[in-house]
C-alpha positions as CSV (number, residue, x, y, z in Angstrom):
1,M,49.9,128.2,191.9
2,I,51.1,130.1,188.8
3,V,48.8,129.7,185.9
4,G,50.4,129.9,182.4
5,T,48.9,131.4,179.3
6,K,48.7,128.0,177.6
7,D,46.9,126.2,180.4
8,T,46.1,122.6,179.4
9,L,43.8,120.1,181.1
10,A,46.8,118.2,182.4
11,D,48.1,121.5,183.9
12,R,44.7,122.1,185.6
13,I,44.6,118.6,187.0
14,S,48.2,118.7,188.3
15,R,47.7,122.2,189.8
16,E,44.5,121.1,191.7
17,L,46.1,117.8,192.9
18,A,49.3,119.7,194.0
19,E,47.1,122.2,196.0
20,R,45.4,119.3,197.8
21,I,48.8,117.6,198.5
22,I,50.5,120.8,199.7
23,T,47.6,121.7,202.0
24,G,47.3,118.2,203.4
25,V,43.9,117.4,202.0
26,I,45.6,114.3,200.4
27,G,48.1,112.9,202.8
28,A,51.5,111.3,202.4
29,G,51.2,107.7,201.2
30,E,47.7,108.0,199.8
31,K,47.1,106.5,196.4
32,L,46.2,108.7,193.5
33,R,43.6,106.7,191.6
34,Q,43.8,107.4,187.9
35,D,40.2,106.3,187.2
36,H,38.7,108.4,189.9
37,I,40.7,111.5,189.0
38,A,39.8,111.1,185.3
39,E,36.1,110.9,186.2
40,E,36.3,113.9,188.5
41,F,37.8,116.1,185.8
42,G,35.9,114.7,182.9
43,A,39.2,113.7,181.3
44,S,40.7,110.7,179.5
45,H,43.7,108.9,181.2
46,V,46.2,110.8,179.0
47,P,46.1,114.2,180.7
48,V,45.8,112.4,184.1
49,R,49.1,110.5,183.4
50,E,50.7,113.8,182.3
51,A,49.5,115.4,185.5
52,F,51.0,112.6,187.5
53,R,54.4,113.0,185.8
54,R,54.2,116.7,186.7
55,L,53.6,115.9,190.3
56,E,56.5,113.4,190.3
57,A,58.8,116.1,188.8
58,Q,57.7,118.4,191.7
59,G,58.5,115.7,194.2
60,L,54.9,115.5,195.3
61,A,54.1,112.0,194.1
62,V,56.0,108.8,193.4
63,S,55.3,106.0,190.9
64,E,55.9,102.4,192.0
65,P,55.8,99.3,189.7
66,R,52.5,97.4,190.1
67,R,51.4,99.8,192.9
68,G,50.5,102.9,190.9
69,V,51.1,106.5,192.0
70,R,50.9,107.7,195.6
71,V,51.6,110.9,197.4
72,A,55.2,111.2,198.4
73,G,56.3,111.5,202.0
74,F,59.2,113.7,203.0
75,S,62.1,113.4,205.4
76,P,64.1,116.0,207.4
77,A,66.9,115.5,204.8
78,E,64.5,116.4,202.0
79,V,63.4,119.5,203.8
80,R,67.1,120.6,204.1
81,E,67.8,119.7,200.5
82,V,64.9,121.9,199.2
83,A,66.1,124.7,201.4
84,D,69.6,124.5,200.1
85,M,68.5,124.3,196.5
86,R,66.2,127.3,197.0
87,A,69.1,129.3,198.5
88,A,71.3,128.6,195.5
89,L,68.7,129.2,192.8
90,E,67.0,132.2,194.3
91,T,70.3,134.0,194.9
92,L,71.2,133.3,191.3
93,A,67.9,134.7,190.2
94,L,68.2,137.8,192.4
95,R,71.6,138.7,191.1
96,N,70.2,138.7,187.6
97,A,67.0,140.4,188.6
98,A,68.6,143.2,190.6
99,P,69.5,145.5,187.7
100,H,65.8,145.4,186.5
101,L,64.1,146.0,189.9
102,T,62.3,149.3,189.8
103,R,60.9,151.3,192.8
104,A,57.4,150.2,191.8
105,I,58.4,146.5,191.9
106,L,60.0,146.9,195.3
107,D,56.9,148.8,196.6
108,K,54.7,145.9,195.5
109,A,57.0,143.4,197.3
110,E,56.7,145.5,200.4
111,E,52.9,145.4,200.1
112,A,53.1,141.6,199.8
113,T,55.2,141.5,203.1
114,R,52.6,143.7,204.9
115,A,49.9,141.4,203.6
116,G,51.8,138.4,205.1
117,D,52.1,140.2,208.5
118,H,48.3,140.4,208.7
119,A,47.6,136.9,207.3
120,R,44.6,135.2,209.0
121,D,45.9,131.7,208.2
122,V,48.9,129.9,206.8
123,R,47.4,129.7,203.3
124,V,47.1,133.5,203.0
125,W,50.6,133.9,204.5
126,E,52.1,131.4,202.0
127,E,50.4,133.2,199.1
128,A,51.8,136.6,200.2
129,N,55.2,135.0,200.8
130,R,55.3,133.5,197.4
131,A,54.2,136.8,195.8
132,F,57.1,138.6,197.5
133,H,59.7,136.1,196.2
134,R,58.3,136.1,192.7
135,L,58.2,139.9,192.5
136,I,61.9,140.3,193.3
137,L,63.0,137.3,191.3
138,E,61.0,137.2,188.1
139,P,62.8,140.2,186.5
140,C,65.8,137.9,186.1
141,A,64.1,136.9,182.8
142,M,65.3,133.3,183.1
143,P,62.1,131.2,182.7
144,R,63.7,127.8,183.2
145,L,65.2,128.9,186.4
146,M,61.9,130.4,187.6
147,R,60.1,127.1,186.8
148,S,62.6,125.3,189.0
149,I,62.1,127.8,191.8
150,D,58.3,127.5,191.5
151,D,58.6,123.7,192.0
152,L,60.8,124.2,195.0
153,H,58.3,126.7,196.4
154,A,55.6,124.1,196.1
155,A,57.7,121.7,198.2
156,S,58.5,124.4,200.7
157,A,54.7,125.2,201.0
158,R,54.0,121.6,201.8
159,F,56.5,121.6,204.6
160,L,55.0,124.8,205.9
161,F,51.5,123.5,205.9
162,S,52.5,120.3,207.6
163,G,54.1,122.3,210.4
164,W,51.6,125.0,210.9
165,R,48.3,123.1,210.3
166,A,47.5,122.7,214.0
167,E,48.3,126.3,215.2
168,W,48.9,129.5,213.4
169,E,50.5,132.8,214.3
170,A,51.4,135.2,211.5
171,P,55.2,135.9,211.7
172,T,56.6,139.4,211.2
173,D,59.0,138.9,208.3
174,R,62.1,141.0,209.1
175,D,64.2,139.1,206.5
176,H,61.9,140.4,203.7
177,R,62.3,143.9,205.0
178,A,66.1,143.5,205.2
179,I,66.2,142.2,201.6
180,L,64.2,145.2,200.4
181,A,66.3,147.7,202.3
182,A,69.5,146.2,200.8
183,L,68.0,146.3,197.3
184,R,66.8,149.9,197.7
185,A,70.4,150.8,198.8
186,G,71.9,149.0,195.8
187,D,73.6,146.4,197.9
188,V,72.8,143.3,195.9
189,M,75.4,141.1,197.8
190,A,73.8,141.9,201.1
191,A,70.3,141.2,199.7
192,C,71.5,137.8,198.4
193,A,73.1,137.0,201.7
194,V,69.9,137.7,203.6
195,L,67.8,135.8,201.0
196,A,70.0,132.7,201.3
197,R,69.8,132.7,205.1
198,H,66.1,133.3,204.9
199,V,65.2,130.4,202.7
200,Q,67.5,128.0,204.5
201,W,65.7,128.5,207.7
202,T,63.3,125.5,207.6
203,G,62.0,125.9,211.2
204,P,61.4,123.4,213.9
205,K,57.8,122.7,213.0
206,A,58.5,121.5,209.5
207,K,61.4,119.3,210.8
208,A,59.3,117.9,213.5
209,T,56.4,116.9,211.2
210,A,58.5,115.6,208.3
211,K,57.3,112.1,207.2
212,V,59.4,109.4,205.7
């Protein structure tokens, strides 16, 4: 998760809970008990409620009248929706970032791709994958857009973990290399086309394990 410079207790709680939800430590449908979480973090109910609102905004939790807050499930339609939103927002970010991408940034993105190729598990691969996307997108200098993309990455990571939890084989990311090659050649349109296709591929494992 991305840690901001003004990290609050609510941020820390929401980040930790999001990590547990994304990695499947807390499963779909499980109740998030305000009292227990407040006690765990040594917090009042105020930052816990703020953390819950953040999780709801990320699509990781749902609040139900008289039933409290529980971990959200997800359906194949939601997997596709997140993929389509990522395609739209990430290509917008890349178009704006492209004029500011230096050789050093692209080299770091290539290092992140190599790290993903050698990932020992899905958690390490996801961190490398997210680092690649952030490196090539963040120079867009559009913080609201990047916050939305971060939220979508959290949802995508959850789908990924659900699909690859049982078995893991590090993929070789040809799309990342194609994106970098196009950016190095100055062909932004081609880079955006590959990026859009890349993030819209949700994979059979995520679809098969989606939960309503």
